[in-house]
TORDO-720554 format. One line per 3 residues: their letters; for each residue x, y, z of C-alpha. Coordinates in nm, 3 decimals, decimal comma. Example, Ala and Ser with C-alpha at 12.3 -4.5 7.8 and 13.67 -1.06 7.14 Angstrom:
// TORDO-720554
AS> 1,230 -0,450 0,780; 1,367 -0,106 0,714
END
This chain:
// TORDO-720554
PPI> 8,421 9,218 3,588; 8,164 9,170 3,313; 8,285 9,254 2,964
CIG> 8,083 9,503 2,755; 8,148 9,522 2,383; 7,996 9,816 2,198
GSG> 7,943 9,846 1,827; 7,740 9,704 1,547; 7,981 9,550 1,300
EKR> 7,812 9,229 1,196; 8,115 9,022 1,099; 8,362 9,092 1,379
TLR> 8,211 9,302 1,659; 7,889 9,108 1,706; 8,067 8,774 1,663
TAA> 8,319 8,876 1,930; 8,037 8,992 2,160; 7,860 8,658 2,113
KYA> 8,171 8,471 2,212; 8,311 8,681 2,498; 8,079 8,956 2,624
QHW> 7,830 8,959 2,907; 7,692 9,288 2,774; 7,652 9,427 2,422
NFV> 7,597 9,800 2,364; 7,426 9,914 2,045; 7,576 10,255 1,993
GGT> 7,266 10,415 1,852; 7,003 10,398 1,585; 6,641 10,313 1,540
PAE> 6,461 10,030 1,717; 6,440 9,847 1,382; 6,817 9,878 1,336
FAR> 6,870 9,754 1,691; 6,639 9,456 1,631; 6,827 9,361 1,314
KRD> 7,166 9,381 1,488; 7,025 9,186 1,786; 6,915 8,912 1,549
VLH> 7,266 8,899 1,401; 7,408 8,873 1,754; 7,167 8,587 1,828
RHC> 7,281 8,403 1,514; 7,643 8,441 1,623; 7,546 8,309 1,967
ADV> 7,390 8,003 1,803; 7,709 7,951 1,603; 7,918 7,938 1,922
GRD> 7,661 7,745 2,127; 7,573 8,030 2,358; 7,236 8,131 2,500
PAE> 7,180 8,493 2,389; 6,982 8,555 2,709; 7,319 8,554 2,890
ITL> 7,404 8,888 2,725; 7,264 9,215 2,857; 7,157 9,442 2,571
SSH> 7,196 9,818 2,594; 7,174 10,118 2,364; 7,275 10,480 2,370
VRL> 6,991 10,730 2,371; 7,102 11,083 2,290; 6,968 11,396 2,457
DPD> 7,011 11,646 2,175; 7,107 12,009 2,240; 6,740 12,109 2,201
LDY> 6,680 11,922 2,532; 6,370 11,737 2,412; 6,325 11,514 2,718
AKV> 6,005 11,357 2,585; 6,192 11,247 2,271; 6,456 11,074 2,485
AAE> 6,185 10,895 2,683; 6,003 10,790 2,365; 6,326 10,657 2,211
AEA> 6,416 10,467 2,528; 6,066 10,319 2,545; 6,073 10,211 2,179
LGE> 6,416 10,052 2,222; 6,293 9,875 2,536; 6,002 9,734 2,339
AGV> 6,255 9,611 2,080; 6,448 9,425 2,351; 6,695 9,671 2,504
DLA> 6,757 9,591 2,871; 6,941 9,914 2,954; 6,931 10,263 2,801
IVY> 7,245 10,473 2,836; 7,162 10,842 2,805; 7,427 11,049 2,631
LPP> 7,423 11,411 2,750; 7,544 11,682 2,513; 7,825 11,914 2,617
PHT> 7,845 12,143 2,792; 7,743 11,911 3,072; 7,514 12,086 3,314
PAV> 7,338 11,939 3,617; 7,026 12,139 3,525; 6,928 11,875 3,267
LEP> 6,922 11,587 3,515; 6,600 11,658 3,702; 6,378 11,714 3,396
LAK> 6,539 11,415 3,228; 6,470 11,196 3,531; 6,107 11,314 3,537
ALE> 6,063 11,231 3,169; 6,210 10,884 3,218; 6,026 10,806 3,543
PLR> 5,731 10,628 3,374; 5,974 10,380 3,216; 6,115 10,255 3,545
END
């Protein structure tokens, strides 16, 4: 199966992802932070002779307890514009199915 490495450590984690992973997960932060870490990953890819386009880029997007669905959609959109291929939505405990439908509606325009 494809290997996903998550994290943002510039010296070891991103270097290891450049060498071995098919998927890198940025565990959270701003689009600018993501872009900076992505650039570090790309430099590590160049160092090992790898095309960075071979690596799927994802990021966590957190639904806070206040359930601001529009904020989640805005964060996912901004990360997508910064180069994220896949947003992984983190749901706060307690996990309740009631959040799924409004979340899906908020994210629908991004599909």
